[in-house]
TORKEVEX-801638 format. One record per residue: residue in one letter; x, y, z of N, C-alpha, C, O in turn. Coordinates in steps of 0.1 Angstrom, whole numbers, padded with zeros to 4 digits, always signed. Example, Ala and Ser with C-alpha at 12.3 -4.5 7.8 and 13.67 -1.06 7.14 Angstrom:
BEGIN
A+0132-0057+0078+0123-0045+0078+0132-0033+0078+0142-0033+0085/S+0128-0022+0071+0137-0011+0071+0129+0000+0079+0134+0011+0080/
! end
This chain:
BEGIN
M+0798-0131-1404+0798-0141-1393+0798-0131-1378+0792-0136-1369/T+0803-0121-1376+0808-0115-1368+0796-0105-1366+0794-0099-1356/R+0785-0101-1379+0775-0089-1377+0765-0102-1373+0755-0096-1368/R+0764-0110-1372+0756-0120-1368+0755-0125-1356+0746-0132-1352/V+0766-0123-1347+0768-0124-1333+0766-0114-1327+0761-0116-1316/V+0768-0100-1330+0760-0088-1326+0746-0089-1329+0741-0087-1318/E+0736-0091-1340+0728-0091-1341+0722-0099-1332+0712-0094-1326/Y+0727-0113-1330+0720-0120-1317+0718-0113-1305+0708-0116-1298/L+0726-0105-1301+0729-0102-1286+0721-0091-1287+0715-0088-1277/G+0719-0084-1298+0712-0071-1296+0695-0074-1287+0692-0066-1279/P+0689-0083-1289+0672-0084-1283+0678-0089-1268+0670-0090-1258/W+0691-0092-1266+0693-0099-1253+0692-0085-1246+0685-0082-1236/L+0702-0076-1254+0708-0061-1243+0698-0052-1240+0696-0048-1229/L+0690-0049-1253+0683-0034-1252+0664-0037-1251+0657-0046-1253/D+0663-0026-1248+0653-0025-1243+0642-0022-1260+0630-0025-1261/H+0649-0016-1269+0644-0014-1282+0652-0019-1292+0660-0011-1297/P+0653-0033-1296+0664-0041-1303+0658-0042-1318+0664-0047-1327/D+0647-0035-1317+0644-0031-1331+0653-0019-1338+0658-0019-1349/R+0654-0007-1328+0663-0001-1334+0679-0002-1334+0687+0007-1331/L+0680-0012-1337+0694-0015-1332+0700-0014-1350+0698-0024-1357/E+0706-0006-1356+0711-0009-1368+0729-0007-1366+0735+0001-1360/I+0736-0021-1377+0747-0019-1380+0750-0017-1391+0745-0023-1401/H+0763-0008-1392+0766-0005-1405+0783-0009-1407+0792-0003-1402/E+0785-0019-1416+0802-0021-1420+0806-0017-1430+0804-0019-1442/T+0815-0012-1422+0826-0003-1435+0840-0010-1432+0840-0020-1425/E+0849-0007-1437+0861-0011-1445+0868+0000-1432+0864+0011-1432/G+0880-0004-1423+0884+0008-1421+0901+0006-1421+0907+0005-1432/E+0907+0006-1411+0924+0009-1418+0930-0003-1420+0928-0012-1411/R+0938-0008-1430+0944-0016-1428+0937-0032-1430+0940-0043-1427/G+0924-0026-1439+0916-0041-1443+0907-0047-1430+0901-0058-1430/A+0907-0039-1420+0902-0043-1410+0886-0040-1408+0883-0028-1409/T+0875-0047-1405+0860-0045-1404+0858-0037-1395+0864-0039-1384/V+0848-0023-1395+0844-0017-1382+0831-0019-1388+0826-0019-1400/L+0825-0022-1374+0806-0025-1371+0802-0011-1363+0801-0010-1351/E+0800-0001-1372+0793+0008-1365+0777+0005-1359+0767+0004-1366/L+0778+0003-1344+0763+0000-1337+0753+0016-1333+0755+0025-1325/T+0746+0016-1339+0732+0028-1340+0718+0022-1327+0709+0015-1330/V+0721+0028-1313+0710+0022-1308+0704+0034-1305+0710+0045-1306/D+0692+0031-1301+0678+0041-1294+0685+0050-1283+0692+0043-1275/P+0685+0065-1279+0694+0068-1274+0688+0060-1256+0695+0063-1246/E+0678+0054-1254+0676+0052-1240+0686+0036-1239+0690+0031-1229/D+0687+0032-1248+0694+0016-1246+0709+0024-1252+0714+0018-1262/M+0716+0035-1247+0731+0038-1250+0735+0029-1237+0739+0018-1237/G+0733+0038-1225+0740+0030-1212+0739+0017-1213+0749+0011-1210/K+0728+0009-1217+0730-0005-1215+0739-0012-1228+0746-0023-1227/I+0738-0006-1239+0750-0012-1244+0765-0008-1240+0773-0017-1243/I+0769+0003-1234+0782+0002-1230+0783-0004-1217+0793-0009-1212/G+0771-0005-1210+0774-0009-1198+0783+0001-1185+0790+0011-1189/K+0783-0002-1171+0788-0003-1162+0803-0001-1165+0810-0012-1166/R+0810+0013-1167+0826+0013-1171+0829+0006-1181+0840+0002-1179/G+0822+0003-1194+0821-0003-1205+0824-0019-1207+0830-0026-1215/R+0818-0020-1197+0820-0037-1194+0810-0047-1203+0811-0059-1202/I+0803-0041-1209+0795-0043-1222+0797-0046-1234+0794-0056-1241/I+0804-0030-1237+0806-0030-1248+0820-0035-1253+0823-0035-1265/R+0830-0040-1241+0839-0044-1239+0839-0062-1245+0846-0068-1253/S+0827-0065-1236+0830-0078-1238+0821-0085-1256+0820-0096-1262/I+0813-0069-1261+0806-0071-1276+0819-0072-1280+0821-0083-1285/R+0827-0065-1281+0843-0063-1291+0848-0075-1287+0850-0080-1298/S+0853-0083-1278+0860-0096-1276+0850-0106-1285+0856-0113-1294/L+0836-0108-1284+0829-0114-1291+0832-0115-1305+0832-0126-1311/A+0834-0100-1315+0831-0098-1324+0845-0101-1328+0846-0107-1339/R+0855-0098-1320+0866-0104-1324+0870-0120-1324+0877-0125-1334/A+0868-0124-1317+0868-0139-1317+0863-0139-1335+0870-0140-1345/A+0847-0139-1334+0843-0146-1346+0848-0143-1358+0846-0149-1368/G+0857-0130-1358+0863-0124-1369+0872-0132-1371+0874-0132-1383/Q+0881-0141-1364+0891-0144-1369+0892-0155-1375+0902-0158-1381/T+0877-0165-1372+0874-0175-1379+0879-0171-1394+0886-0177-1402/D+0871-0157-1395+0868-0156-1411+0882-0148-1416+0882-0144-1427/G+0893-0146-1407+0907-0140-1409+0902-0127-1411+0903-0124-1423/N+0898-0119-1405+0899-0107-1402+0896-0101-1388+0889-0104-1378/T+0904-0091-1390+0902-0080-1381+0890-0073-1381+0886-0068-1391/V+0882-0071-1368+0868-0064-1365+0869-0058-1354+0873-0063-1343/L+0866-0045-1354+0861-0032-1346+0850-0030-1347+0844-0030-1358/V+0844-0026-1334+0830-0026-1331+0830-0013-1323+0837-0013-1313/E+0824-0001-1326+0821+0012-1322+0806+0015-1319+0798+0008-1325/V+0802+0024-1311+0794+0027-1306+0789+0044-1314+0794+0055-1312/V+0780+0041-1323+0775+0060-1328+0764+0065-1319+0756+0058-1314/D+0763+0079-1319+0757+0088-1313+0749+0090-1323+0740+0099-1323/
! end
């Protein structure tokens, strides 16, 4: 569910949504970690001013993960 939320937001936020890659791994204490890789030109757009966009994405992913009973972390990878 959380992966689909991030996939849905990609085309709305990025100039190159086809270059959005999401790698799902398991972190500490069973948390799900979503690692986002975007086009270098879109790095500022996914982070936003003062990190507002990525904070919002993290909040939405965390809320979607709670329905599954998972802890979700979202990280942007260079």
